[in-house]
PAZAPA-4460 file (N, C-alpha, C; in steps of 0.05 Angstrom, whole numbers, plus 32768, in hexadecimal, padded with zeros to 4 digits):
% residues 90
    n_x    n_y    n_z   ca_x   ca_y   ca_z    c_x    c_y    c_z   seq   type   mol
   802E   7D28   7F7C   803F   7D3D   7F70   805C   7D34   7F75     1      M     A
   806B   7D33   7F5F   8087   7D2A   7F61   8099   7D42   7F68     2      T     A
   80B1   7D3B   7F6E   80C5   7D50   7F75   80CC   7D61   7F5D     3      D     A
   80CA   7D55   7F45   80D0   7D65   7F2C   80BA   7D7A   7F29     4      V     A
   80A2   7D73   7F2E   808C   7D86   7F2C   808F   7D9D   7F40     5      T     A
   8097   7D96   7F59   809B   7DAA   7F6D   80B1   7DBD   7F65     6      V     A
   80C7   7DB3   7F5B   80DD   7DC4   7F52   80D5   7DD6   7F3B     7      V     A
   80C4   7DCB   7F29   80BA   7DDC   7F13   80A8   7DF2   7F1D     8      A     A
   8098   7DEC   7F31   8086   7E01   7F3C   8097   7E16   7F4A     9      I     A
   80AB   7E0E   7F59   80BC   7E21   7F67   80CB   7E32   7F53    10      I     A
   80D5   7E26   7F3D   80E3   7E35   7F29   80D1   7E4A   7F1C    11      R     A
   80B8   7E41   7F15   80A5   7E54   7F09   809D   7E6A   7F1D    12      Q     A
   809C   7E64   7F37   8095   7E78   7F4B   80AB   7E8D   7F4D    13      G     A
   80C4   7E84   7F4D   80DB   7E96   7F4F   80DC   7EA8   7F36    14      I     A
   80D7   7E9C   7F1F   80D7   7EAB   7F06   80C1   7EC0   7F06    15      T     A
   80AA   7EB8   7F10   8093   7ECB   7F12   809A   7EE2   7F25    16      T     A
   80A6   7EDC   7F3B   80AD   7EF1   7F4E   80C1   7F04   7F42    17      V     A
   80D5   7EFA   7F35   80E9   7F0B   7F28   80DD   7F1B   7F11    18      L     A
   80CB   7F10   7F02   80BE   7F1E   7EED   80AD   7F35   7EF7    19      T     A
   809F   7F30   7F0D   808D   7F45   7F18   809D   7F5A   7F27    20      V     A
   80B1   7F53   7F36   80C0   7F66   7F46   80D6   7F74   7F36    21      A     A
   80DE   7F68   7F1F   80F4   7F73   7F0F   80F1   7F90   7F06    22      G     A
   80DA   7F97   7EFB   80D8   7FB3   7EF2   80DA   7FC7   7F09    23      P     A
   80CE   7FC2   7F1F   80D0   7FD5   7F36   80EC   7FD6   7F41    24      M     A
   80F9   7FC0   7F43   8115   7FC0   7F4C   8127   7FCE   7F39    25      L     A
   8123   7FC9   7F1F   8133   7FD6   7F0B   8130   7FF5   7F0B    26      G     A
   8117   7FFE   7F0C   8112   801B   7F0D   811E   8027   7F26    27      I     A
   811B   8019   7F3D   8126   8023   7F56   8145   8025   7F54    28      G     A
   8151   8012   7F47   816E   8012   7F44   8177   8029   7F32    29      M     A
   816A   802D   7F1C   8171   8042   7F09   816D   805D   7F16    30      V     A
   8157   8061   7F23   8152   807B   7F31   8167   8080   7F47    31      V     A
   816D   806B   7F56   8181   806D   7F6B   819C   8074   7F60    32      G     A
   81A3   8069   7F49   81BD   806F   7F3C   81BE   808C   7F33    33      L     A
   81A8   8095   7F26   81A7   80B0   7F1D   81A8   80C4   7F34    34      L     A
   819B   80BE   7F4A   819C   80D0   7F61   81B7   80D0   7F6D    35      V     A
   81C4   80B9   7F6E   81E0   80B7   7F79   81F3   80C7   7F68    36      S     A
   81F0   80C6   7F4D   8201   80D6   7F3C   81FC   80F4   7F40    37      I     A
   81E2   80FB   7F43   81DC   8117   7F49   81E8   8120   7F63    38      F     A
   81E6   810F   7F78   81F2   8116   7F92   8210   8119   7F91    39      Q     A
   821D   8107   7F82   823A   8108   7F80   8242   8121   7F71    40      A     A
   8233   8129   7F5D   8239   8140   7F4D   8236   815A   7F5D    41      T     A
   8220   815C   7F6B   821A   8175   7F79   8223   8175   7F96    42      T     A
   822D   815F   7FA0   8236   815B   7FBC   8220   8161   7FD0    43      Q     A
   8207   815B   7FC8   81F0   815C   7FDB   81ED   8140   7FE6    44      I     A
   81EF   813E   8000   81ED   8124   800D   81D5   8122   801F    45      Q     A
   81BE   8128   8014   81A5   8127   8023   8199   810B   8020    46      E     A
   8192   80FE   8036   8188   80E3   8035   816C   80E1   8029    47      Q     A
   815C   80F5   802D   8141   80F3   8021   8142   80F6   8003    48      T     A
   8157   8102   7FF8   8159   8105   7FDB   815B   80EA   7FCD    49      L     A
   8166   80D6   7FDB   8167   80BB   7FCE   814D   80AC   7FD2    50      T     A
   813F   80B1   7FE8   8127   80A1   7FEE   810E   80AA   7FDE    51      F     A
   8109   80C3   7FDD   80F0   80CD   7FD1   80EF   80C7   7FB3    52      I     A
   8104   80CC   7FA2   8101   80C6   7F86   80FD   80A8   7F80    53      P     A
   810B   8097   7F90   8108   807A   7F8C   80EC   8072   7F94    54      K     A
   80E1   807D   7FA9   80C6   8076   7FB2   80B2   807E   7F9D    55      L     A
   80B5   8096   7F92   80A2   809F   7F7D   80A4   808F   7F63    56      L     A
   80BD   8089   7F5C   80C1   8079   7F43   80B5   805D   7F46    57      A     A
   80B9   8050   7F5D   80AE   8036   7F61   808F   8037   7F62    58      I     A
   8085   804C   7F6F   8068   804F   7F70   805C   8052   7F54    59      F     A
   8068   8063   7F43   805D   8067   7F28   8061   804E   7F17    60      F     A
   8076   803F   7F1C   807A   8026   7F0D   8064   8012   7F16    61      T     A
   805E   8011   7F2F   8049   8000   7F39   802E   8008   7F2D    62      L     A
   8029   8021   7F2B   800F   802B   7F20   800E   8023   7F02    63      V     A
   8024   8027   7EF3   8023   8021   7ED7   8023   8003   7ED1    64      L     A
   8032   7FF3   7EE0   8035   7FD7   7EDA   8024   7FC5   7EEC    65      L     A
   8015   7FD1   7EFE   8005   7FC2   7F11   7FF2   7FAE   7F05    66      G     A
   7FE2   7FB6   7EF1   7FD0   7FA2   7EE4   7FDF   7F8B   7ED8    67      P     A
   7FF5   7F90   7ECB   8005   7F7A   7EBF   8010   7F68   7ED5    68      W     A
   801A   7F74   7EEB   8025   7F64   7F01   800F   7F52   7F0D    69      M     A
   7FF8   7F5E   7F11   7FE1   7F4F   7F1C   7FD9   7F38   7F0A    70      L     A
   7FD9   7F3D   7EF0   7FD1   7F28   7EDC   7FE6   7F11   7EDD    71      R     A
   7FFF   7F17   7EDF   8014   7F02   7EE0   8011   7EF2   7EFA    72      V     A
   800C   7EFF   7F10   8009   7EF0   7F29   7FEF   7EDF   7F2A    73      L     A
   7FDA   7EEA   7F1E   7FC0   7EDB   7F1D   7FC4   7EC3   7F0B    74      V     A
   7FD1   7EC6   7EF4   7FD6   7EAF   7EE2   7FE6   7E99   7EF0    75      D     A
   7FFB   7EA1   7EFE   800B   7E8E   7F0C   7FFB   7E7F   7F21    76      F     A
   7FEB   7E8E   7F31   7FDB   7E82   7F46   7FC6   7E6F   7F3A    77      T     A
   7FBA   7E77   7F24   7FA6   7E66   7F17   7FB3   7E4C   7F0D    78      T     A
   7FCA   7E4E   7F01   7FD8   7E36   7EF8   7FE0   7E24   7F0F    79      E     A
   7FE8   7E31   7F25   7FF0   7E21   7F3D   7FD8   7E12   7F49    80      L     A
   7FC1   7E20   7F4B   7FA9   7E13   7F55   7F9F   7DFD   7F43    81      F     A
   7FA1   7E01   7F29   7F99   7DED   7F15   7FAB   7DD4   7F18    82      A     A
   7FC5   7DD9   7F1B   7FD7   7DC3   7F1F   7FD2   7DB3   7F38    83      L     A
   7FCC   7DC2   7F4E   7FC6   7DB5   7F67   7FAC   7DA4   7F65    84      L     A
   7F98   7DAF   7F58   7F7F   7DA0   7F56   7F82   7D87   7F44    85      S     A
   7F93   7D89   7F2F   7F98   7D72   7F1E   7FA8   7D5C   7F2C    86      Q     A
   7FBB   7D64   7F3D   7FCC   7D50   7F4A   7FBF   7D44   7F62    87      S     A
   7FA7   7D4D   7F6A   7F9A   7D42   7F81   7FA3   7D4F   7F9B    88      G     A
   7FAF   7D66   7F99   7FB8   7D74   7FB1   7FA1   7D7F   7FC1    89      G     A
   7F89   7D82   7FB4   7F71   7D8C   7FC3   7F5B   7D7A   7FC0    90      W     A
***
């Protein structure tokens, strides 16, 4: 396995991680921003008010997008194992 192949695998791994984690991070950021605007407007500074909505939003995002995320990760892992077996890594 050459260093170019290793760099390509690392690049694909980072892209896969960002693709899988992106929706949950984006939803958490949007919900956090909306809660922050609500807190600034109403002057309610309760710490649990920021935690619970983000937790619920990320949970529901995981429930909705979980099968897609699992498929992306399984596809990446299958490609990685196929590449390792072709290159004589195993």
